[in-house]
N, C-alpha and C positions, 0 to 999 in steps of 0.2 A: 388393600392400599389407604395412606393418611389422608384427613382431609386438606391436609397441606397440596399434596400436591395433585387430589383432585382437583383441588380450585387451578390448579398451576395448570392441569389440559382443558379443562373449560376453559378458560383464556385462551391456550393457543389454537383450538377450534371456535369456528363462527358460525357449525351446523353441527347441530345434536346427534344428525344423520351420523356423523363422520365420529361420533368417540370409540371408545377402542374399547372394546368387550370390558376388562376390568375397570372400567369405567363408570361402565354403567351399569357393575352388579352393585359397583360404590353407591350411586345414584339412587340403586331400589333402594339399599340398607340405609342410607343417612339422609333422615329429613332436610337437616340443614344447609345440607349442601346443593339437593337437590330443589329448594326454595332459591337459596344465592343462584343457581344454576336457569333455574328459570328466569329470575330475575335479571340476569345477562341479556338473556335473550332476548326478552322485553323491550330492555334499553338498548341492545344492537336494530331492531326492528323498528325502534323510536328513530331511530339514527338515521338507517337508510332509505326511510319514509320523509324525512327533515329534509326541506329545502335548503339548499345550500345558501350562506348568508352574501349580502350583495354588499359591496366594502360601495361607497361611495368618494374617498378621500385615497387619491394613487400615493403612494410613495414609490414608486420607481424616483420618483427624482431626488427626495430625502435621501434617498440613503444610498441613490449612484456621489451625493454629494459629500455623503460619510466615507463611502470607501476614496474618492478620491484622498481625500485627508488622510485617510489613514497610511502611518510608514509604510512601503513595503518590507516585508520581510524576505532576510536574505543573512543565511548562515556565513561565519566568512569564515576561509580557511587560512591560518597562518600561511606566510609562503615556505617555509622552514619546515613545513608537513609537506607541503609539493614537491621541493628538491630536497628531500627526505624517503620520498617515495617515491622518485625516479631512479635517486642512488640506489635505493634496495633492488629497482624491477632493473636493472644498469649490472647493475654485484649478483643477481641471480642468474643473469645471461653468460657472465664474464666466470662465474662459477659452477656452473651447468657441466660446462669442459670437463671437469674434473669429477663430477659426480660418480659415485660407485651406478647410481641407477642409470647413469646415460649410457656405462659402459654393460651393465645385462643388459639394455637394453638394442645398444649393439648387438655386443651377440646372439640375441635373440633373433634381430632383424636387418640384423645386417647393416650395410653402409647406407643403405637405401632409405634410414630412419632421419640423417641428417639432416635434410632439403625439408619434410615436412615441420621439425621441431624448430627449426630458422620459419619459417612461413610463421608458427603457433607466434613464437617469441614478434619477430616482426609486427603480426597485430596485435601484441599486448603493449609494445611499446608506442603502436599510431593511436590507438584508443587510449592508452594514455596519456598525451602528448596532446590527440581533442581534448578531452575532458577538461584539460588545462588551458588550453587555448579557449574554448565555450563558456569557460567561468573566469573568464577574462579579457572579454573583448572589448571592455570598458576602457580597462589599463593598455591597452593595444589599441587605442582610437584617440586616448591621452598623448602617447607616445608619440605616432602619428601625426596629428595636430602638432604638437613642440618641435615635429622634423618639419615640418613645413612655414613655420613660421609665422 
């Protein structure tokens, strides 16, 4: 085992009892790694015994003010992407009836395959429309406000 690998493994374990056998063998052989492992063990023990610092400053209000000042992140998908995706789904639904795969599935499973396929395709269209509506609620609200006058 190389010293770099040994140090990485020492850092991964916070308890020398949990060291793998190969790491223990390396520590017996390498004085430099053994000394570094001992320094890390002492530093970890000091950190465990040290009291937690108490902050006199309440930063919650300052953090909330900064969060409110931030501009909300929103990635707008252009309308033509939504229309293109919807047309691709509708085209797929229309073209699936001409597919060789559908003919093979119908010959394998019989006519009972059409109902589950129709249900799945209906669910796909419903999910797509739901995603579109959910991401455009503000546009729908503006449209409704204009309609009300």
